[in-house]
DSSP file (Angstrom, degrees, kcal/mol; ACC not computed):
  #  RESIDUE AA STRUCTURE BP1 BP2  ACC     N-H-->O    O-->H-N    N-H-->O    O-->H-N    TCO  KAPPA ALPHA  PHI   PSI    X-CA   Y-CA   Z-CA
    1    1 A M              0   0    0      0, 0.0     2,-0.1     0, 0.0     3,-0.1   0.000 360.0 360.0 360.0 137.2   75.1    9.9  209.8
    2    2 A A        -     0   0    0      1,-0.1     2,-0.2     0, 0.0    87,-0.0  -0.392 360.0-105.4 -70.2 145.8   74.9   12.1  212.8
    3    3 A A        -     0   0    0     -2,-0.1     2,-0.3     1,-0.1    -1,-0.1  -0.478  33.2-124.7 -71.2 141.0   71.5   13.4  213.9
    4    4 A R        -     0   0    0     -2,-0.2     2,-0.3    -3,-0.1    -1,-0.1  -0.678  21.1-144.2 -87.3 140.5   70.9   17.0  213.1
    5    5 A T        -     0   0    0     -2,-0.3     2,-0.2     1,-0.1    -1,-0.0  -0.710  27.4 -95.5-101.3 155.8   69.8   19.2  216.0
    6    6 A A        -     0   0    0     -2,-0.3     2,-0.3     1,-0.0    -1,-0.1  -0.472  45.1-163.9 -68.2 138.3   67.4   22.1  215.7
    7    7 A R        -     0   0    0     -2,-0.2     2,-0.0    -3,-0.0    -1,-0.0  -0.911  19.0-111.5-125.2 152.8   69.2   25.5  215.2
    8    8 A T     >  -     0   0    0     -2,-0.3     4,-1.7     1,-0.1     3,-0.2  -0.303  36.8-104.1 -74.0 165.8   68.0   29.0  215.6
    9    9 A A  H  > S+     0   0    0      1,-0.2     4,-1.3     2,-0.2    -1,-0.1   0.880 122.7  54.0 -58.8 -39.1   67.6   31.3  212.6
   10   10 A A  H  4 S+     0   0    0      1,-0.2    -1,-0.2     2,-0.2     3,-0.1   0.880 108.5  48.9 -64.4 -37.5   70.9   33.1  213.5
   11   11 A E  H  4 S+     0   0    0      1,-0.2    -1,-0.2    -3,-0.2    -2,-0.2   0.813 108.5  54.4 -71.0 -29.6   72.7   29.8  213.6
   12   12 A R  H  < S+     0   0    0     -4,-1.7    -1,-0.2    43,-0.1    -2,-0.2   0.769  85.7  97.4 -75.9 -25.8   71.3   28.7  210.2
   13   13 A R  S  < S-     0   0    0     -4,-1.3    44,-0.0    -5,-0.2    -5,-0.0  -0.412  86.6-106.9 -66.6 136.4   72.5   31.8  208.4
   14   14 A P        -     0   0    0      0, 0.0    -1,-0.1     0, 0.0     3,-0.1  -0.291  35.6-113.6 -61.3 146.9   75.8   31.3  206.6
   15   15 A S        -     0   0    0      1,-0.2     3,-0.1    -4,-0.1    -4,-0.0  -0.348  46.4 -76.0 -75.5 163.0   78.8   32.9  208.1
   16   16 A P        -     0   0    0      0, 0.0    10,-0.2     0, 0.0    -1,-0.2  -0.233  56.0-100.6 -58.6 149.4   80.6   35.8  206.3
   17   17 A R  E     -A   25   0A   0      8,-1.2     8,-2.7    -3,-0.1     2,-0.6  -0.466  30.9-131.3 -71.2 140.5   82.8   34.8  203.4
   18   18 A V  E     -A   24   0A   0      6,-0.2     6,-0.3    -2,-0.2     5,-0.1  -0.853  24.2-140.5 -96.5 125.5   86.5   34.6  204.2
   19   19 A G    >   -     0   0    0      4,-4.6     3,-1.9    -2,-0.6    -1,-0.0  -0.111  31.4 -87.3 -78.6 178.3   88.5   36.5  201.6
   20   20 A K  T 3  S+     0   0    0      1,-0.3    -1,-0.1     2,-0.1    -2,-0.0   0.847 128.2  43.3 -56.6 -40.7   91.9   35.5  200.1
   21   21 A E  T 3  S-     0   0    0      2,-0.1    -1,-0.3     1,-0.0     3,-0.1   0.281 125.8 -96.6 -92.2  11.4   93.9   37.2  202.8
   22   22 A G  S <  S+     0   0    0     -3,-1.9     2,-0.1     1,-0.3    -2,-0.1   0.405  82.0 135.2  91.0  -2.9   91.7   35.8  205.6
   23   23 A S        -     0   0    0     -5,-0.1    -4,-4.6     1,-0.1    -1,-0.3  -0.493  54.3-120.7 -77.2 150.5   89.6   39.0  205.9
   24   24 A T  E     -A   18   0A   0     -6,-0.3     2,-0.6    -2,-0.1    -6,-0.2  -0.685  12.8-150.3 -93.4 147.2   85.8   38.6  206.1
   25   25 A V  E     -A   17   0A   0     -8,-2.7    -8,-1.2    -2,-0.3     2,-0.2  -0.944  24.5-178.9-115.8 107.4   83.4   40.1  203.6
   26   26 A E        -     0   0    0     -2,-0.6     2,-0.2   -10,-0.2   -11,-0.0  -0.618  39.9 -80.6-105.3 164.5   80.1   40.9  205.3
   27   27 A D        -     0   0    0     -2,-0.2    -1,-0.1     1,-0.2     0, 0.0  -0.445  34.9-145.0 -60.4 128.3   76.9   42.3  203.9
   28   28 A S        -     0   0    0     -2,-0.2    -1,-0.2     2,-0.2     3,-0.1   0.579  35.3-116.2 -75.2  -8.7   77.3   46.1  203.8
   29   29 A G  S    S+     0   0    0      1,-0.3     2,-1.0     2,-0.0    -1,-0.1   0.380  73.0 136.3  87.3  -5.1   73.7   46.6  204.7
   30   30 A D        +     0   0    0      1,-0.2    -1,-0.3     2,-0.0    -2,-0.2  -0.676  23.3 171.1 -79.0 102.9   73.0   48.2  201.3
   31   31 A R        +     0   0    0     -2,-1.0     2,-0.3    -3,-0.1    -1,-0.2   0.417  35.3 116.5 -96.4   0.5   69.7   46.6  200.4
   32   32 A Q  S    S-     0   0    0      1,-0.1     2,-0.1    -3,-0.0    -2,-0.0  -0.562  73.4-114.2 -73.7 128.8   69.0   48.7  197.3
   33   33 A A        -     0   0    0     -2,-0.3     3,-0.1     1,-0.2    -1,-0.1  -0.400  26.6-171.2 -65.9 131.4   69.0   46.6  194.2
   34   34 A R  S    S+     0   0    0      1,-0.3     2,-0.3    -2,-0.1    -1,-0.2   0.810  76.2   8.8 -87.7 -36.9   71.8   47.3  191.8
   35   35 A S        -     0   0    0      2,-0.0     2,-0.4     0, 0.0    -1,-0.3  -0.986  66.7-147.3-142.6 149.1   70.4   45.1  189.1
   36   36 A R        +     0   0    0     -2,-0.3     2,-0.3    -3,-0.1     0, 0.0  -0.969  19.0 179.8-120.8 138.6   67.1   43.2  188.6
   37   37 A F        -     0   0    0     -2,-0.4     2,-0.5     2,-0.0    -2,-0.0  -0.953  24.8-142.4-133.5 151.8   66.8   39.9  186.8
   38   38 A S        -     0   0    0     -2,-0.3     2,-0.4     2,-0.0    -2,-0.0  -0.983  28.9-171.6-111.6 122.6   64.1   37.5  186.0
   39   39 A V        -     0   0    0     -2,-0.5     2,-0.7     2,-0.0    -2,-0.0  -0.952  20.3-146.1-123.2 131.8   65.4   33.9  186.2
   40   40 A A        -     0   0    0     -2,-0.4     2,-0.4     0, 0.0    -2,-0.0  -0.867  23.5-152.1 -93.5 117.3   63.7   30.7  185.2
   41   41 A L        -     0   0    0     -2,-0.7     2,-0.1     2,-0.0    -2,-0.0  -0.722   9.6-128.4 -92.6 137.4   64.8   27.9  187.7
   42   42 A I     >  -     0   0    0     -2,-0.4     4,-2.4     1,-0.1     3,-0.2  -0.341  38.8 -96.3 -71.0 166.6   64.9   24.3  186.7
   43   43 A S  H  > S+     0   0    0      1,-0.2     4,-2.3     2,-0.2     5,-0.2   0.881 124.2  50.5 -55.5 -45.1   63.1   21.9  189.0
   44   44 A A  H  > S+     0   0    0      1,-0.2     4,-2.1     2,-0.2    -1,-0.2   0.893 112.2  47.3 -63.4 -39.7   66.2   21.0  191.0
   45   45 A A  H  > S+     0   0    0     -3,-0.2     4,-2.5     2,-0.2    -1,-0.2   0.874 110.1  53.1 -69.5 -36.6   67.1   24.6  191.5
   46   46 A E  H  X S+     0   0    0     -4,-2.4     4,-2.3     2,-0.2    -2,-0.2   0.909 110.2  47.5 -64.0 -42.1   63.6   25.4  192.6
   47   47 A K  H  X S+     0   0    0     -4,-2.3     4,-2.4     2,-0.2    -2,-0.2   0.905 112.2  49.9 -64.6 -41.4   63.6   22.7  195.2
   48   48 A A  H  X S+     0   0    0     -4,-2.1     4,-2.7     2,-0.2    -2,-0.2   0.895 109.9  51.3 -63.8 -40.1   67.0   23.9  196.4
   49   49 A M  H  X S+     0   0    0     -4,-2.5     4,-2.6     2,-0.2    -2,-0.2   0.934 110.5  48.1 -62.1 -46.8   65.7   27.4  196.7
   50   50 A T  H  X S+     0   0    0     -4,-2.3     4,-2.0     1,-0.2    -2,-0.2   0.916 112.4  49.7 -60.2 -44.3   62.7   26.3  198.7
   51   51 A Y  H  X S+     0   0    0     -4,-2.4     4,-2.8     1,-0.2    -2,-0.2   0.934 112.7  46.6 -59.3 -48.0   64.9   24.3  201.0
   52   52 A L  H  X S+     0   0    0     -4,-2.7     4,-2.7     1,-0.2     6,-0.5   0.873 109.2  54.0 -66.2 -37.2   67.3   27.2  201.5
   53   53 A M  H  X S+     0   0    0     -4,-2.6     4,-1.4    -5,-0.2    -1,-0.2   0.914 114.2  42.0 -62.8 -41.6   64.4   29.6  202.2
   54   54 A R  H  < S+     0   0    0     -4,-2.0    -2,-0.2    -5,-0.2    -1,-0.2   0.930 118.9  44.1 -69.1 -45.5   63.1   27.3  204.9
   55   55 A R  H  < S+     0   0    0     -4,-2.8    -2,-0.2    -5,-0.2    -3,-0.2   0.885 127.1  27.0 -69.8 -40.5   66.5   26.5  206.4
   56   56 A T  H  < S-     0   0    0     -4,-2.7    -1,-0.2    -5,-0.2    -3,-0.2   0.629  90.6-134.8 -99.5 -16.2   68.0   30.0  206.4
   57   57 A E     <  +     0   0    0     -4,-1.4     2,-0.2    -5,-0.4    -4,-0.2   0.764  61.7 134.6  60.6  26.7   64.8   32.1  206.7
   58   58 A M        -     0   0    0     -6,-0.5    -1,-0.2    -5,-0.1    -2,-0.1  -0.651  56.3-113.7 -97.8 160.9   66.3   34.4  203.9
   59   59 A N     >  -     0   0    0     -2,-0.2     4,-2.2    -3,-0.1     5,-0.2  -0.390  33.3 -98.6 -88.1 172.8   64.4   35.6  200.9
   60   60 A K  H  > S+     0   0    0      1,-0.2     4,-2.8     2,-0.2     5,-0.2   0.886 121.1  53.4 -59.3 -42.5   65.1   34.6  197.3
   61   61 A S  H  > S+     0   0    0      1,-0.2     4,-2.7     2,-0.2    -1,-0.2   0.920 109.6  47.7 -61.6 -44.1   67.2   37.7  196.5
   62   62 A D  H  > S+     0   0    0      2,-0.2     4,-2.3     1,-0.2    -1,-0.2   0.904 112.7  49.4 -63.7 -40.7   69.5   37.2  199.5
   63   63 A I  H  X S+     0   0    0     -4,-2.2     4,-2.6     2,-0.2    -2,-0.2   0.934 113.1  46.0 -64.1 -46.3   70.0   33.5  198.6
   64   64 A V  H  X S+     0   0    0     -4,-2.8     4,-2.6     2,-0.2     5,-0.2   0.916 111.5  52.6 -63.9 -42.9   70.8   34.3  195.0
   65   65 A N  H  X S+     0   0    0     -4,-2.7     4,-1.7    -5,-0.2    -1,-0.2   0.925 113.5  43.0 -58.9 -45.2   73.2   37.1  196.0
   66   66 A R  H  X S+     0   0    0     -4,-2.3     4,-2.7     2,-0.2     5,-0.2   0.908 112.4  53.5 -67.1 -41.4   75.1   34.8  198.3
   67   67 A A  H  X S+     0   0    0     -4,-2.6     4,-2.6     1,-0.2    -2,-0.2   0.912 108.6  49.0 -61.3 -43.2   75.1   32.0  195.8
   68   68 A V  H  X S+     0   0    0     -4,-2.6     4,-2.4     1,-0.2    -1,-0.2   0.904 112.5  48.5 -64.0 -41.1   76.6   34.2  193.1
   69   69 A Q  H  X S+     0   0    0     -4,-1.7     4,-2.3    -5,-0.2    -2,-0.2   0.910 112.7  47.1 -66.2 -41.8   79.3   35.4  195.4
   70   70 A V  H  X S+     0   0    0     -4,-2.7     4,-2.6     2,-0.2     5,-0.2   0.920 112.4  50.6 -64.6 -43.6   80.2   31.9  196.6
   71   71 A Y  H  X S+     0   0    0     -4,-2.6     4,-2.4    -5,-0.2    -2,-0.2   0.923 111.6  47.3 -60.4 -45.7   80.3   30.6  193.0
   72   72 A A  H  X S+     0   0    0     -4,-2.4     4,-2.5     2,-0.2    -1,-0.2   0.912 111.9  50.9 -62.6 -43.0   82.6   33.5  191.9
   73   73 A Y  H  X S+     0   0    0     -4,-2.3     4,-2.2     1,-0.2    -2,-0.2   0.921 112.1  46.3 -60.5 -45.3   84.8   32.9  194.9
   74   74 A M  H  X S+     0   0    0     -4,-2.6     4,-2.4     2,-0.2    -1,-0.2   0.890 111.5  51.6 -67.5 -39.3   85.1   29.2  194.2
   75   75 A E  H  X S+     0   0    0     -4,-2.4     4,-2.4    -5,-0.2    -2,-0.2   0.924 109.6  50.5 -61.0 -44.5   85.8   29.8  190.5
   76   76 A E  H  X S+     0   0    0     -4,-2.5     4,-1.4     1,-0.2    -2,-0.2   0.925 110.9  48.4 -59.7 -45.5   88.6   32.3  191.4
   77   77 A R  H  <>S+     0   0    0     -4,-2.2     5,-2.5     1,-0.2     3,-0.3   0.914 111.3  49.9 -63.4 -42.5   90.2   29.7  193.7
   78   78 A Q  H ><5S+     0   0    0     -4,-2.4     3,-1.6     1,-0.2    -1,-0.2   0.896 107.5  54.1 -63.5 -39.1   90.0   27.0  191.1
   79   79 A E  H 3<5S+     0   0    0     -4,-2.4    -1,-0.2     1,-0.3    -2,-0.2   0.815 105.7  54.6 -62.9 -28.8   91.5   29.3  188.5
   80   80 A E  T 3<5S-     0   0    0     -4,-1.4    -1,-0.3    -3,-0.3    -2,-0.2   0.429 128.4 -99.3 -84.1   0.0   94.4   29.8  190.9
   81   81 A G  T < 5S+     0   0    0     -3,-1.6    -3,-0.2     1,-0.3    -2,-0.1   0.475  74.6 143.9  98.3   2.4   95.0   26.1  191.2
   82   82 A Y      < -     0   0    0     -5,-2.5     2,-0.4    -6,-0.2    -1,-0.3  -0.427  40.1-144.5 -72.7 149.7   93.1   25.4  194.4
   83   83 A E        -     0   0    0     -2,-0.1     2,-0.5    14,-0.0    14,-0.1  -0.924  14.2-139.8-109.0 142.9   91.2   22.2  194.9
   84   84 A I  E     -B   96   0B   0     12,-0.6    12,-3.5    -2,-0.4     2,-0.3  -0.905  23.4-179.7-111.2 126.6   88.0   22.4  196.9
   85   85 A F  E     -B   95   0B   0     -2,-0.5     2,-0.4    10,-0.3    10,-0.2  -0.910  21.3-147.3-125.2 150.8   87.1   19.6  199.4
   86   86 A L  E     -B   94   0B   0      8,-2.7     8,-2.3    -2,-0.3     2,-0.5  -0.964  17.0-155.2-111.2 133.7   84.2   18.9  201.8
   87   87 A R  E     -B   93   0B   0     -2,-0.4     6,-0.2     6,-0.2     5,-0.1  -0.946   6.6-144.9-114.4 125.3   85.2   17.1  205.0
   88   88 A A    >   -     0   0    0      4,-2.8     3,-2.2    -2,-0.5     6,-0.0  -0.338  32.9-102.0 -77.5 164.4   82.5   15.0  206.8
   89   89 A E  T 3  S+     0   0    0      1,-0.3    -1,-0.1     2,-0.1    -2,-0.0   0.813 123.7  57.2 -57.2 -30.7   82.5   14.7  210.6
   90   90 A D  T 3  S-     0   0    0      2,-0.1    -1,-0.3     1,-0.1     3,-0.1   0.444 121.8-107.1 -82.9   1.9   84.1   11.3  210.3
   91   91 A G  S <  S+     0   0    0     -3,-2.2    -2,-0.1     1,-0.3    -1,-0.1   0.298  71.9 141.1  94.4  -9.8   87.0   12.7  208.4
   92   92 A T        -     0   0    0     -5,-0.1    -4,-2.8     1,-0.1     2,-0.4  -0.388  40.4-143.3 -67.2 147.2   86.1   11.4  204.9
   93   93 A M  E     -B   87   0B   0     -6,-0.2     2,-0.4    -3,-0.1    -6,-0.2  -0.871  15.6-168.6-117.5 145.3   86.8   13.9  202.1
   94   94 A E  E     -B   86   0B   0     -8,-2.3    -8,-2.7    -2,-0.4     2,-0.4  -0.996  21.7-132.1-131.5 126.8   84.9   14.6  198.9
   95   95 A R  E     -B   85   0B   0     -2,-0.4     2,-0.6   -10,-0.2   -10,-0.3  -0.639  17.9-148.6 -80.0 132.2   86.4   16.8  196.2
   96   96 A L  E     -B   84   0B   0    -12,-3.5   -12,-0.6    -2,-0.4     2,-0.5  -0.895  13.0-169.0-103.7 123.2   84.0   19.5  194.9
   97   97 A R        -     0   0    0     -2,-0.6     2,-0.6   -14,-0.1   -14,-0.0  -0.957  10.0-156.1-116.5 125.6   84.3   20.4  191.3
   98   98 A I              0   0    0     -2,-0.5    -2,-0.0     1,-0.1   -20,-0.0  -0.888 360.0 360.0 -98.1 119.6   82.6   23.4  189.8
   99   99 A M              0   0    0     -2,-0.6    -1,-0.1     0, 0.0    -2,-0.0   0.413 360.0 360.0-108.7 360.0   82.2   22.9  186.1
């Protein structure tokens, strides 16, 4: 496995989502909450949240907002018949299935 290098906070932040036609969907800057939820996280999700908060320097709300959007995007693509793969630096591929 390749060694990871230190990255700045800007580099750690996920890039804008690419839409179906290749257009990007960026944060509109509207930070006013539309809905509020109280969510009980299982242990694995809590660990993942802590990891993401440290790595991205984002708050919980931003992480959840992005996660929900990514999940919806991936579900839509799977419904359209797409298969989702992750490719490692060495070229090996892993199929990602959202159940």
